[in-house]
C-alpha positions in Angstrom: -0.9 2.4 -26.2 -1.5 4.7 -23.2 0.2 4.9 -19.8 -1.9 4.8 -16.7 -1.3 5.5 -13.0 -2.7 2.6 -10.9 -2.8 2.9 -7.1 -1.3 -0.3 -5.5 -0.6 -1.4 -1.9 1.7 -3.9 -0.4 2.7 -5.1 3.0 6.1 -5.0 4.7 7.2 -6.7 8.0 10.1 -6.1 10.3 10.9 -5.7 14.0 11.1 -2.7 16.3 12.8 -2.4 19.8 10.6 -1.0 22.6 11.4 -0.5 26.3 8.8 -2.0 28.7 8.6 -4.1 31.8 6.5 -6.9 30.3 6.1 -8.5 26.9 2.4 -7.6 26.9 3.2 -3.9 27.6 5.9 -3.9 24.9 3.4 -5.3 22.4 0.9 -2.6 23.3 3.5 0.1 22.9 4.5 -1.5 19.5 0.9 -1.0 18.3 2.0 2.6 18.0 -1.5 4.2 17.9 0.2 7.7 18.0 2.5 6.9 15.0 5.7 7.8 17.0 7.8 4.6 16.4 10.0 4.9 13.3 9.7 2.3 10.6 12.0 -0.7 11.0 15.4 -0.8 9.3 15.1 -4.5 8.7 11.8 -4.4 6.7 10.9 -7.0 4.1 8.2 -7.3 1.5 5.4 -9.8 2.5 5.1 -12.2 -0.4 1.7 -12.2 -2.0 0.6 -8.9 -0.5 0.7 -6.8 -3.7 -2.8 -5.7 -4.7 -4.7 -2.8 -6.2 -5.5 -0.1 -3.6 -9.1 -0.1 -4.8 -11.1 -1.3 -7.8 -13.2 1.7 -8.8 -12.3 2.1 -12.5 -13.9 5.6 -12.9 -12.5 6.8 -9.6 -9.0 5.8 -10.6 -9.5 7.4 -14.0 -10.5 10.7 -12.5 -8.3 10.8 -9.4 -5.0 9.3 -10.7 -5.3 9.8 -14.5 -6.9 13.3 -15.0 -10.0 11.7 -16.6 -8.0 10.3 -19.5 -10.3 8.3 -21.8 -9.6 4.7 -22.9 -7.9 4.2 -26.2 -10.5 3.0 -28.7 -9.2 0.5 -31.2 -11.0 -1.1 -34.1 -11.5 -4.9 -33.7 -9.9 -6.9 -36.6 -12.3 -9.4 -38.2 
């Protein structure tokens, strides 16, 4: 049996503290379009968010597994 590298994704949630005069402004700052706010310390896995990053079998074979072929087994009759 072979080992395969499969790209997966999952979602985390948490809270961040931002300084602003209004809640709406704070929410806009928290969107963090510049990627400057550090990840939350109180992050938790979002149940049910685990998934494959993408479904392209041949792409995953080439990019993540060096083109490794499938193991061919004889079917038992």
